[in-house]
C-alpha positions, 0 to 999 in steps of 0.5 A: 392814420390817413390814407397815405397813398392819396398823393399830395402835389406841390406846385412850384414856380422856378426862376433861374437866369440859366436857360439850360437849367430852366429847360432841364427843370421843365423836362424833369418836372414832366417825368415825375409826379410830386412837383407841378412845375407851373413855370420856369423863368429867367428873370425876377420881372417874369416872377412878378408878372406871373404872380400878378396875373393870378397864378399862386404856386405853393413854392417859389424857387429863386436863384441868388444870381437872378436878375431884373430885379435881383433877388434882394429887390425881388424879395422886397417886392414880393412882400408888397404884393397882395396874394391870396396865399403867401408862397414858401420861398426856396433859395438856390445858391452857391456854397461860397455865398453861404454867409451872405445868403443867410440874410435872405432868410430875414427878408422872407425866404424860408429855406436855402439849398446849396449847389451842386445838387441833382434835379432829384435833390432840388425837387425833393427840397421843393416838396419838403418846403411846400408839402405837409409833414405827412406828405413828406414822409410819404414822398420819402417812402416812394422815392426810396422804394423807387431807388431800391427797385431801380437798383434791382433792375425791376421790370417796369412793365410788370403790373402791380407796382402800385399795389406794392407802393400802397402797401408799403406806405401803410406798413412803413408809416403805420404803427400796426402789424398786418397779416398778408390778407389784410394788406391785400384787402387794403391795396384792393380797396377802392380799386375795383379788384379782388384781394386775390388779384393783389396777391397774384401781383405780389407773387409775380413781383416777388419772383421778378425781383428774385431773378433781376436783382439777386444781390438786392434780393439777398439783402432783402433776405438778410433784413428778415433773418433768412439765409442768402439765396432763400425765397421770400414769401410775399409777406416776408418781401413786404416786411423786408422792404418795410424794414429797409425803408424805415431804416433809410428814412429814420422811422 
């Protein structure tokens, strides 16, 4: 299995006639680390100009209400451009346009997402559209881990969360079982730290989660068949998180 903690970025150009949506996309894009927002523009002409200038994003996100030119004409013109690499095209649309929007799939579009959606859901769709299957699996692990930790009111200032993420990418997406020392060594490799540093960080994280999110911690206990109110070992914490994430992403 390749090293899944090497995160794969997906570059995207967004086009939506709603200036407020474009501003929200830029702001959200600056606060996450999976999708690079190359630009967020309000017309089809701007999309063409940006591509003709040499920018080559992996994904184009185009709204069905886009004007100047409209989406149908824009897709035709995109097909005529000589680009180093053809970008994937994600269409955003209103649900009542589902039947008419389907025709865009025959005109060069690759996938469609229907409104309403959150920016988190939109960026996930962009990542799924432009990333590899392995990168998508790793993305879902990271996103679910983040949601789980947020629900437990985790201490963002506490060091070691990157070690936990790296370990869980290995345990969730890998087929092998591991002992704690092997996981600490894996998280330490290439980081200029000792496995003992990882072990200490896991210990602090374990204690922090137990205090900040007791209900969530009880759920972690149940995942490894321990009574609520128990204290998990570091390995039990890793195994419980692994089990919950695997269930969530269908592994």
